[in-house]
C-alpha positions as CSV (number, residue, x, y, z in Angstrom):
1,M,-12.6,-9.2,25.2
2,Q,-11.8,-11.1,22.1
3,V,-13.5,-14.5,21.6
4,L,-11.7,-16.9,19.2
5,N,-13.0,-19.2,16.6
6,N,-12.0,-22.6,18.1
7,E,-12.1,-25.0,15.2
8,P,-12.0,-28.8,16.1
9,R,-8.5,-30.1,16.7
10,K,-7.0,-32.5,14.2
11,K,-6.8,-35.9,15.8
12,E,-3.5,-37.7,14.9
13,K,-2.5,-41.3,15.5
14,L,0.0,-41.8,18.3
15,K,2.0,-44.9,19.2
16,W,0.5,-47.3,21.7
17,N,3.8,-48.4,23.0
18,G,6.2,-45.5,22.5
19,W,6.6,-41.8,22.0
20,G,4.9,-39.6,19.5
21,Y,3.3,-40.1,16.2
22,T,2.8,-43.5,14.5
23,D,4.5,-42.3,11.3
24,T,7.6,-41.1,13.0
25,K,10.5,-43.3,14.2
26,F,14.2,-43.7,13.6
27,V,14.8,-46.5,11.1
28,F,17.8,-48.0,9.2
29,N,17.9,-47.6,5.5
30,K,19.3,-50.2,3.1
31,E,22.8,-48.7,3.5
32,G,22.6,-49.3,7.3
33,N,22.3,-45.6,8.1
34,L,19.6,-44.1,10.3
35,Y,17.0,-41.6,9.3
36,L,13.8,-40.3,10.9
37,S,10.7,-41.4,9.1
38,G,7.6,-39.2,8.5
39,H,7.5,-35.5,7.6
40,R,7.0,-33.5,10.8
41,Y,10.5,-32.4,11.8
42,S,13.5,-30.8,10.2
43,L,15.3,-34.1,10.4
44,S,12.5,-36.1,8.8
45,G,13.6,-38.1,5.8
46,V,17.2,-37.0,6.1
47,E,20.0,-39.6,6.2
48,L,22.2,-39.3,9.4
49,P,25.4,-41.1,8.4
50,N,27.2,-40.4,11.6
51,L,24.6,-41.5,14.1
52,R,25.1,-45.2,13.8
53,A,28.8,-45.0,14.3
54,F,28.3,-42.8,17.4
55,V,25.9,-45.1,19.1
56,E,28.1,-48.1,18.4
57,K,31.2,-46.4,19.7
58,E,29.8,-44.3,22.6
59,M,26.9,-46.5,23.7
60,G,28.0,-50.0,22.8
61,V,25.0,-50.7,20.7
62,T,25.0,-52.6,17.4
63,I,22.3,-53.1,14.7
64,D,22.3,-56.9,15.6
65,D,21.0,-56.1,19.2
66,K,17.5,-55.5,17.9
67,M,14.7,-56.7,20.2
68,T,11.1,-57.6,19.2
69,P,8.5,-56.0,21.4
70,Q,5.3,-58.0,22.0
71,S,2.4,-57.4,19.6
72,M,-0.5,-55.1,20.4
73,P,-2.6,-56.9,23.1
74,T,-5.8,-58.5,22.0
75,E,-7.1,-59.2,25.5
76,Y,-7.4,-56.8,28.4
77,P,-8.5,-57.1,32.0
78,A,-12.2,-56.9,32.5
79,P,-13.1,-53.5,33.7
80,V,-14.6,-52.8,37.1
81,E,-18.0,-51.2,36.5
82,N,-20.0,-49.0,38.9
83,A,-23.4,-49.0,37.3
84,S,-24.9,-46.3,39.5
85,F,-22.0,-43.9,38.7
86,L,-22.2,-44.5,35.0
87,K,-26.0,-43.9,34.9
88,S,-25.7,-40.7,36.9
89,I,-23.3,-39.1,34.4
90,E,-25.1,-40.0,31.2
91,G,-25.3,-37.0,28.9
92,H,-22.4,-35.2,30.6
93,Y,-19.5,-36.1,28.4
94,V,-18.5,-36.0,24.7
95,R,-17.8,-39.8,24.7
96,S,-16.7,-42.6,26.9
97,T,-15.1,-45.9,26.1
98,F,-14.2,-49.3,27.6
99,D,-11.9,-50.1,24.7
100,G,-9.0,-52.1,26.0
101,L,-6.2,-50.4,24.0
102,E,-7.5,-47.0,24.9
103,R,-7.7,-47.9,28.6
104,L,-4.1,-49.3,28.4
105,G,-2.9,-46.1,26.7
106,H,-4.4,-44.0,29.5
107,S,-2.7,-46.1,32.2
108,H,1.0,-45.2,31.7
109,G,3.4,-42.4,31.0
110,H,6.9,-42.6,29.6
111,T,9.4,-43.8,32.2
112,V,11.7,-46.6,31.1
113,Q,9.9,-48.9,33.6
114,E,6.5,-48.2,32.1
115,L,7.6,-48.6,28.5
116,W,9.4,-51.8,29.3
117,A,6.2,-53.1,30.9
118,I,3.9,-52.4,27.9
119,R,6.5,-53.6,25.4
120,Y,7.8,-56.8,27.1
121,E,5.6,-57.5,30.1
122,K,2.3,-56.0,31.3
123,L,0.9,-53.4,33.6
124,D,-0.5,-54.7,36.9
125,R,-3.7,-52.5,36.7
126,I,-5.2,-50.4,34.0
127,V,-8.1,-47.9,34.1
128,D,-11.6,-49.2,33.8
129,V,-13.1,-46.5,31.5
130,V,-11.9,-43.4,29.7
131,I,-14.3,-40.5,29.8
132,Y,-13.9,-37.3,27.7
133,P,-15.8,-34.3,29.2
134,G,-16.6,-31.4,26.9
135,R,-17.3,-28.6,29.4
136,S,-16.5,-27.5,33.0
137,E,-20.1,-28.4,33.9
138,D,-19.5,-32.0,32.7
139,V,-16.5,-32.3,34.9
140,E,-18.4,-31.0,37.9
141,V,-21.1,-33.6,37.4
142,I,-18.6,-36.4,36.9
143,V,-16.5,-35.5,40.0
144,K,-19.7,-35.1,42.1
145,A,-20.9,-38.5,41.0
146,A,-17.6,-40.1,41.7
147,N,-17.6,-38.8,45.2
148,E,-21.2,-40.0,45.8
149,H,-20.6,-43.5,44.3
150,N,-17.0,-44.0,45.5
151,V,-15.3,-44.0,42.1
152,V,-11.6,-43.1,41.5
153,I,-10.7,-40.3,39.0
154,I,-7.2,-39.9,37.5
155,P,-7.0,-36.7,35.4
156,Y,-5.3,-37.2,32.0
157,G,-3.7,-34.6,29.8
158,G,-1.1,-35.5,27.2
159,G,0.2,-38.7,28.8
160,T,3.8,-37.4,28.8
161,S,4.5,-38.0,32.5
162,V,8.0,-39.3,33.3
163,S,7.2,-39.8,37.0
164,C,4.8,-42.9,36.9
165,A,2.0,-40.4,37.8
166,L,-0.5,-42.2,35.5
167,L,0.0,-45.7,36.8
168,C,-3.0,-47.1,38.6
169,P,-2.5,-48.1,42.3
170,T,-2.3,-51.9,42.1
171,D,-4.4,-52.5,45.2
172,E,-7.3,-50.2,44.0
173,K,-10.5,-52.2,44.0
174,R,-12.9,-49.4,43.0
175,M,-13.7,-48.4,39.5
176,I,-11.0,-46.2,38.0
177,V,-11.9,-43.4,35.5
178,S,-9.3,-41.8,33.3
179,L,-10.7,-38.3,32.8
180,D,-9.2,-37.3,29.5
181,M,-9.4,-33.5,29.1
182,H,-8.6,-33.3,25.4
183,E,-12.1,-32.2,24.3
184,M,-11.7,-29.1,26.5
185,D,-9.2,-27.3,24.3
186,K,-10.7,-23.9,23.6
187,I,-9.3,-20.4,24.2
188,K,-12.5,-18.9,25.7
189,W,-11.4,-15.3,25.5
190,V,-8.5,-13.0,25.2
191,D,-8.2,-9.6,27.0
192,R,-5.8,-7.4,25.1
193,T,-6.0,-4.6,27.6
194,N,-4.9,-6.7,30.5
195,M,-2.9,-9.2,28.3
196,T,-4.6,-12.2,29.7
197,A,-6.4,-15.2,28.2
198,C,-8.8,-17.8,29.6
199,I,-7.9,-21.2,28.2
200,E,-9.4,-24.7,28.8
201,A,-7.0,-27.1,30.5
202,G,-7.1,-29.9,27.8
203,I,-5.4,-27.9,25.1
204,A,-2.2,-29.4,23.8
205,G,0.9,-27.1,23.7
206,K,1.2,-27.2,19.9
207,D,-2.4,-26.2,19.4
208,L,-2.1,-23.4,22.0
209,V,1.0,-22.0,20.3
210,R,-0.7,-22.1,16.9
211,K,-4.0,-20.5,18.1
212,L,-2.3,-17.7,19.9
213,E,0.2,-17.0,17.0
214,D,-2.7,-16.7,14.7
215,I,-3.8,-13.6,16.6
216,G,-0.2,-12.3,17.1
217,L,0.2,-13.5,20.7
218,T,2.2,-16.0,22.7
219,M,2.2,-17.5,26.2
220,G,5.8,-18.4,25.9
221,H,5.7,-21.7,27.7
222,E,7.6,-24.3,25.7
223,P,8.4,-27.5,27.6
224,D,10.2,-30.3,25.8
225,S,6.9,-32.2,25.6
226,L,5.2,-29.2,23.9
227,E,3.6,-31.2,21.1
228,F,1.6,-33.4,23.4
229,S,1.4,-32.1,27.0
230,T,-1.5,-29.9,28.0
231,L,-2.1,-26.7,30.0
232,G,-3.7,-28.6,32.8
233,G,-0.7,-31.0,33.0
234,W,1.7,-28.1,33.1
235,I,-0.2,-26.6,36.1
236,A,-0.6,-30.0,37.8
237,T,3.2,-30.6,37.7
238,R,4.5,-27.0,38.2
239,A,6.2,-27.2,34.7
240,S,9.0,-25.2,33.2
241,G,9.6,-24.3,29.6
242,M,12.6,-23.7,27.4
243,K,12.0,-20.0,27.3
244,K,11.3,-19.4,31.0
245,N,14.0,-16.7,31.1
246,V,11.6,-14.3,29.4
247,Y,8.2,-15.7,30.0
248,G,8.6,-17.4,33.4
249,N,7.7,-20.8,34.7
250,I,4.1,-21.9,34.7
251,E,3.5,-20.5,38.2
252,D,4.7,-17.1,36.8
253,I,2.3,-17.3,33.8
254,V,-0.9,-18.5,35.5
255,V,-3.0,-15.7,37.0
256,T,-5.7,-18.1,38.4
257,T,-7.0,-21.5,37.9
258,K,-10.5,-23.1,38.0
259,V,-10.4,-26.5,39.7
260,V,-13.1,-29.1,40.3
261,T,-12.6,-30.9,43.6
262,A,-14.6,-33.5,45.5
263,L,-16.1,-30.7,47.6
264,G,-16.9,-28.3,44.7
265,T,-15.4,-25.9,42.2
266,W,-12.6,-23.7,43.3
267,T,-11.3,-20.5,41.8
268,R,-10.5,-16.9,42.6
269,E,-13.1,-14.3,41.9
270,A,-10.9,-11.6,40.5
271,N,-8.2,-12.0,37.8
272,V,-5.8,-9.6,39.6
273,P,-2.0,-9.7,39.2
274,R,-1.3,-10.4,42.8
275,V,-3.1,-11.0,46.1
276,S,-2.1,-10.7,49.7
277,A,-5.0,-12.5,51.4
278,G,-3.3,-15.2,53.4
279,P,-1.8,-18.2,51.7
280,D,-2.8,-18.5,48.0
281,V,-5.3,-21.3,48.5
282,P,-6.6,-21.6,44.9
283,N,-3.0,-22.2,43.6
284,L,-2.5,-25.2,45.9
285,I,-3.4,-27.1,42.7
286,L,0.0,-26.1,41.2
287,G,2.2,-29.2,41.6
288,S,-0.7,-31.3,43.1
289,E,-0.3,-34.0,40.3
290,G,-4.0,-35.0,40.2
291,T,-4.3,-35.6,44.0
292,L,-6.6,-32.7,44.9
293,G,-8.8,-32.1,41.8
294,V,-9.1,-31.5,38.1
295,V,-7.9,-28.3,36.4
296,V,-10.6,-27.3,34.0
297,E,-9.3,-23.9,32.9
298,A,-6.9,-21.1,33.7
299,V,-6.4,-17.4,33.1
300,V,-2.9,-16.9,31.9
301,K,-0.6,-14.0,30.9
302,V,0.0,-13.5,27.2
303,R,2.4,-11.3,25.3
304,P,2.7,-10.0,21.7
305,L,4.8,-12.2,19.4
306,P,8.4,-11.0,19.5
307,E,9.6,-8.9,16.6
308,V,12.8,-11.0,16.2
309,R,13.9,-14.5,17.0
310,K,17.6,-15.3,16.6
311,F,19.7,-18.3,17.4
312,G,23.3,-18.6,18.4
313,A,25.9,-21.0,19.6
314,I,29.2,-20.8,21.5
315,A,31.9,-23.4,21.9
316,F,33.9,-23.7,25.2
317,P,37.1,-25.5,25.9
318,N,35.6,-27.5,28.8
319,F,32.4,-27.9,30.8
320,E,33.7,-25.9,33.8
321,S,34.3,-22.8,31.7
322,G,30.8,-23.2,30.3
323,V,29.3,-23.3,33.8
324,K,31.2,-20.2,34.8
325,F,29.9,-18.4,31.7
326,M,26.3,-19.5,32.5
327,H,26.7,-18.2,36.1
328,E,27.9,-14.8,34.9
329,V,25.1,-14.5,32.4
330,A,22.7,-15.2,35.2
331,M,24.4,-12.8,37.6
332,R,24.2,-10.0,35.1
333,R,20.6,-10.7,34.3
334,A,21.6,-11.2,30.7
335,Q,19.7,-14.4,29.9
336,P,18.1,-14.6,26.5
337,A,14.8,-16.5,26.1
338,S,16.7,-19.8,26.2
339,I,20.3,-20.6,27.0
340,R,21.6,-24.2,27.4
341,L,25.0,-25.6,28.0
342,V,25.7,-29.2,27.0
343,D,28.7,-31.2,28.2
344,P,31.2,-32.8,25.8
345,E,29.3,-36.1,25.6
346,Q,26.1,-34.5,24.7
347,F,27.9,-32.1,22.3
348,R,29.3,-35.1,20.3
349,F,25.9,-36.8,20.4
350,G,24.1,-33.8,19.0
351,A,26.8,-33.5,16.3
352,S,26.2,-37.1,15.3
353,L,22.7,-36.1,14.2
354,K,24.1,-33.8,11.5
355,P,23.1,-34.8,8.0
356,A,26.3,-33.8,6.2
357,A,28.9,-36.5,5.5
358,A,31.9,-34.8,7.1
359,G,33.2,-35.6,10.6
360,W,31.4,-34.2,13.7
361,F,33.9,-31.5,14.4
362,K,33.7,-30.1,10.9
363,H,29.9,-29.8,11.3
364,V,30.3,-27.4,14.1
365,M,33.1,-25.2,12.8
366,S,34.7,-24.3,9.5
367,E,38.1,-25.7,8.6
368,A,39.7,-22.3,9.4
369,Q,37.9,-22.2,12.8
370,K,39.0,-25.8,13.5
371,I,42.7,-24.9,13.0
372,Y,42.3,-21.7,15.0
373,V,40.6,-23.6,17.9
374,T,42.9,-26.6,18.1
375,K,46.3,-24.9,17.1
376,Y,46.0,-21.5,18.7
377,L,43.3,-21.7,21.4
378,K,44.5,-25.2,22.4
379,F,41.0,-26.7,22.7
380,D,41.0,-30.5,23.2
381,V,38.4,-31.9,20.9
382,N,37.3,-34.4,23.5
383,D,36.6,-31.7,26.1
384,I,34.7,-29.1,23.9
385,C,31.2,-28.3,25.0
386,A,28.7,-25.9,23.6
387,V,26.0,-23.4,24.5
388,T,22.9,-22.9,22.4
389,I,21.0,-19.7,22.5
390,V,17.6,-18.4,21.5
391,M,17.1,-14.6,21.6
392,E,13.7,-13.0,21.3
393,G,12.5,-9.4,21.4
394,S,12.9,-6.2,19.5
395,K,15.7,-5.8,17.0
396,T,17.5,-3.4,19.4
397,A,17.0,-5.7,22.4
398,V,18.4,-8.8,20.5
399,R,21.4,-6.8,19.3
400,T,22.1,-5.8,22.9
401,Q,21.7,-9.4,24.1
402,E,24.1,-10.6,21.5
403,K,26.8,-8.1,22.3
404,T,26.6,-8.8,26.1
405,I,26.4,-12.6,25.8
406,Y,29.3,-12.9,23.4
407,A,31.5,-10.5,25.4
408,I,30.9,-12.7,28.5
409,A,31.7,-15.8,26.5
410,K,35.0,-14.4,25.4
411,R,36.0,-13.7,29.0
412,H,35.5,-17.4,29.7
413,G,37.3,-18.7,26.7
414,G,34.3,-19.2,24.5
415,L,34.2,-18.9,20.8
416,K,31.2,-17.9,18.8
417,A,30.0,-20.8,16.5
418,D,27.7,-21.1,13.6
419,E,24.2,-19.7,14.3
420,E,22.7,-22.8,12.6
421,N,24.1,-25.0,15.4
422,G,21.9,-23.0,17.9
423,R,18.9,-23.5,15.8
424,R,19.4,-27.2,15.4
425,G,20.3,-27.7,19.1
426,Y,17.0,-26.0,20.1
427,F,14.8,-28.1,17.8
428,L,16.6,-31.4,18.5
429,T,14.8,-31.4,21.8
430,F,11.6,-32.6,20.0
431,V,13.2,-35.8,18.6
432,I,15.2,-37.0,21.6
433,A,12.3,-39.2,22.9
434,Y,12.1,-40.9,19.5
435,L,15.8,-41.8,19.9
436,R,15.0,-43.3,23.3
437,D,12.4,-45.6,21.6
438,L,15.1,-46.6,19.1
439,G,17.3,-47.6,22.1
440,L,14.5,-49.7,23.6
441,D,14.3,-51.5,20.2
442,M,18.1,-52.2,20.4
443,A,18.4,-53.5,24.0
444,F,19.5,-50.0,25.3
445,L,17.8,-48.6,28.3
446,S,18.1,-44.8,28.8
447,E,16.4,-42.1,30.8
448,S,16.7,-38.4,31.7
449,F,16.1,-36.7,35.0
450,E,16.6,-33.2,36.3
451,T,17.4,-31.1,39.4
452,S,17.8,-27.5,40.5
453,V,21.0,-26.6,42.3
454,P,22.8,-23.5,43.7
455,W,25.5,-22.0,41.5
456,S,28.1,-22.8,44.1
457,K,27.4,-26.5,43.8
458,T,26.5,-26.8,40.1
459,H,29.7,-28.1,38.6
460,Q,30.6,-30.3,41.5
461,L,27.1,-31.9,41.4
462,C,27.5,-32.7,37.7
463,V,30.8,-34.4,38.4
464,R,29.6,-36.4,41.4
465,V,26.4,-37.6,39.9
466,K,28.2,-38.9,36.9
467,E,30.6,-40.7,39.1
468,R,27.8,-42.1,41.2
469,I,26.0,-43.5,38.1
470,H,29.2,-45.3,37.0
471,R,29.7,-46.7,40.6
472,A,26.1,-47.8,40.9
473,A,26.3,-49.5,37.6
474,R,29.3,-51.5,38.7
475,E,27.6,-52.4,42.0
476,S,24.6,-53.8,40.2
477,G,26.7,-55.9,37.8
478,I,26.4,-53.8,34.6
479,K,29.5,-54.4,32.5
480,S,28.5,-52.7,29.3
481,K,29.6,-49.2,28.3
482,L,27.6,-46.4,29.9
483,F,26.5,-43.2,28.2
484,V,26.3,-40.5,30.8
485,S,25.9,-36.8,30.0
486,C,24.3,-33.6,31.3
487,R,23.3,-30.1,30.4
488,V,22.7,-26.9,32.3
489,T,19.3,-26.0,30.9
490,Q,17.8,-23.2,33.0
491,T,19.4,-20.3,34.8
492,Y,18.3,-18.3,37.9
493,D,19.8,-15.7,40.1
494,A,20.5,-18.4,42.8
495,G,21.3,-21.4,40.7
496,A,20.5,-23.6,37.7
497,C,18.5,-26.5,36.4
498,V,20.7,-29.5,35.4
499,Y,19.4,-32.3,33.2
500,F,21.1,-35.7,33.2
501,Y,20.9,-38.5,30.6
502,F,22.3,-42.0,31.1
503,G,21.9,-45.3,29.5
504,F,23.4,-48.7,28.9
505,S,23.1,-51.8,26.7
506,H,21.4,-54.7,28.6
507,K,22.2,-57.4,26.1
508,G,22.7,-60.6,28.1
509,L,21.9,-58.9,31.4
510,E,19.5,-60.4,33.9
511,A,16.7,-58.2,35.4
512,P,17.9,-55.1,33.4
513,V,15.0,-52.8,34.6
514,E,15.7,-53.6,38.2
515,K,19.4,-52.7,37.7
516,F,18.5,-49.6,35.8
517,T,16.1,-48.5,38.6
518,Y,18.9,-49.0,41.2
519,V,21.3,-46.8,39.2
520,E,18.6,-44.2,38.7
521,H,17.7,-44.2,42.4
522,S,21.4,-43.9,43.4
523,A,21.8,-40.9,41.1
524,R,18.9,-39.1,42.8
525,E,20.4,-39.9,46.2
526,E,23.6,-38.3,45.1
527,I,21.8,-35.2,43.8
528,L,20.2,-34.7,47.2
529,D,23.6,-35.3,48.9
530,C,25.1,-32.6,46.7
531,G,22.5,-30.0,47.6
532,G,20.2,-30.4,44.6
533,S,16.4,-30.8,44.5
534,I,14.5,-34.0,43.8
535,S,12.9,-32.4,40.8
536,H,13.0,-29.1,39.0
537,H,9.9,-29.5,36.8
538,H,9.0,-33.2,36.2
539,G,7.3,-33.6,39.6
540,I,7.2,-36.5,42.0
541,G,4.5,-38.9,40.9
542,K,5.1,-42.4,42.2
543,H,8.6,-42.7,40.8
544,R,10.2,-40.3,43.3
545,K,8.0,-40.7,46.3
546,D,10.8,-42.3,48.3
547,F,12.5,-38.9,48.4
548,I,9.6,-36.6,49.2
549,E,9.9,-36.7,53.0
550,R,13.6,-35.7,52.7
551,A,12.6,-33.0,50.3
552,I,9.8,-31.3,52.3
553,Q,10.4,-32.8,55.8
554,P,7.9,-34.8,57.9
555,L,6.0,-31.6,58.7
556,G,5.5,-31.0,55.0
557,I,4.0,-34.5,54.6
558,H,1.7,-34.0,57.6
559,T,0.5,-30.7,56.0
560,L,-0.2,-32.3,52.6
561,R,-2.1,-35.1,54.3
562,G,-4.2,-32.5,56.1
563,I,-5.1,-30.7,52.9
564,K,-5.9,-34.0,51.1
565,H,-8.2,-35.2,53.9
566,T,-10.0,-31.9,53.8
567,L,-10.5,-31.5,50.1
568,D,-10.9,-35.2,49.2
569,P,-12.1,-37.1,52.3
570,K,-13.1,-40.2,50.3
571,N,-9.8,-40.2,48.3
572,I,-11.5,-40.3,44.9
573,F,-8.4,-38.6,43.4
574,A,-6.5,-41.7,44.3
575,A,-3.6,-41.8,41.8
576,G,-1.3,-42.1,44.8
577,N,1.2,-39.5,43.6
578,I,3.6,-37.5,45.8
579,F,2.8,-39.1,49.1
580,E,0.9,-42.0,50.7
581,L,-2.3,-41.0,52.5
582,D,-1.8,-43.8,55.0
583,P,1.5,-43.6,56.9
584,A,1.5,-47.4,57.4
585,K,1.2,-47.9,53.7
586,E,4.0,-45.4,53.2
587,E,6.3,-47.4,55.3
588,Q,5.5,-50.6,53.5
589,A,6.0,-48.9,50.1
590,K,9.5,-47.7,51.3
591,K,10.4,-51.3,52.3
592,E,9.2,-52.6,49.0
593,H,11.1,-50.0,47.0
594,A,14.3,-50.6,49.0
595,R,14.0,-54.3,48.2
596,H,13.6,-53.6,44.5
597,T,16.3,-51.0,44.2
598,A,19.0,-53.0,46.1
599,P,21.9,-54.1,43.9
600,R,22.2,-57.7,42.9
601,H,25.7,-58.4,44.3
602,E,25.8,-62.0,43.0
603,D,26.6,-60.8,39.5
604,A,28.5,-57.7,40.3
605,G,31.8,-59.1,39.1
606,D,35.2,-58.8,40.8
607,P,35.0,-56.6,44.0
608,A,38.4,-55.3,43.0
609,D,36.8,-53.7,40.0
610,Q,34.4,-51.7,42.2
């Protein structure tokens, strides 16, 4: 087995009240055009002359709508301290801190509701201490002590959750520990015979990619949050990555996990490819979202780096044609590493991020292509959507993929576009969250959410969910222009993953976050009514708990409670994600959520408009 030289990771400053690095944000230059500050991305430092016009026209936002978030706090709630617990773990961590800002940063993820709270209001409860273990043995000591001294542990990876999974239960009176796994970021060994690697759970995606590439390997898991999210977080949420078509989702990549629970450490003895020995008990941790234990390491599959990576793009006359193309690609098992279809709204939004000064359509196609598409193919420029493609493998395999994919596209009215559009579309994923922060600065609330859905219902679900968002907005009194878009972002034999984005200006609107939550909740109801899932890869957390019983049935909830009671009888992993341990508390939570997500009819406008 190969043992790697794991140099210390470079610690970089992240925002306390937004996404990503402190040196990176969208800002206006003196000409009034937007650019991305910093130096980390292909867009960094490049003027984007079309973006401002797009957000003003399509999103109803102006430069004059800028809001001022509150300053970094100088006072924080006094921490709850359990002295006997703290004494019993001395010497079993790299460091610990009661610093207020660090505690605050470990007490939230990145939903609109959480970011609004830390920018303009406050969190009801924050963790009491942040502890950084350095070894599996440290975690075992800390968890055992927490169980003995009745202390709560919330595991922390990259903090990128969009399900309110990191929020502290507001009624928790015990000491809450945020167990930050970042110091456990080593690749312990690589087995090139069996093509597996043992990796500590705290490693961030960008570091994992770099370390494996240095030795000619890849795990192939690339979620949108790759820069910041961790291996342990991927396992805890049953994550999916942009290249799952080749490498699989996280459950396909993980061979086995090592998990520290309140009752002891849990793993499988043999790193074998498959087991038929009853239910796969050790992998119950997949999707458990910090409720059963702490992932400390995993054995995962690795592969040689692909010989070739090539990008591509295809324009389609409308979204329905694009969906049919995606379906046929899936049916023929012709999926490349990544293939994503964006609707017309998202297509135009992506084009507005082009640096060139020409109009959006000219960015995507040459003048000759534009004439051909509009005059001869009769494409309506308002209906055009696009597919972006990433192909990986040998030169021969990639050539075969290209031939097959573009032949299928032609049958569905698609036109091959510039390869550079595929490249840009793929990497734009990493800056979308920075744009969401810009929206928050300009009185614009926005969010994304995802579902999986059978092919037979994919197009209709997209149509109905968009309609429901507009209807729910009217019901709650939102009169500003809405931006609503979607993309088909993963393909399977039986269906697809669909991502939705929506947002609106809340300038002059009372209780904007409550209204936003109502619209978001309504959209998820519509997804379930259309035959979709409550989540494809974001998980449940606390944000989608209202829907869990519908998703897995009462018997499923009963089973989860039984597992929880067995593995964690004192409920020290008390983040409160996925389900309520106490049925009475669950009913009360449902009533509270229903009250907060009801539309405010008093300012809903003329009923005739609804």
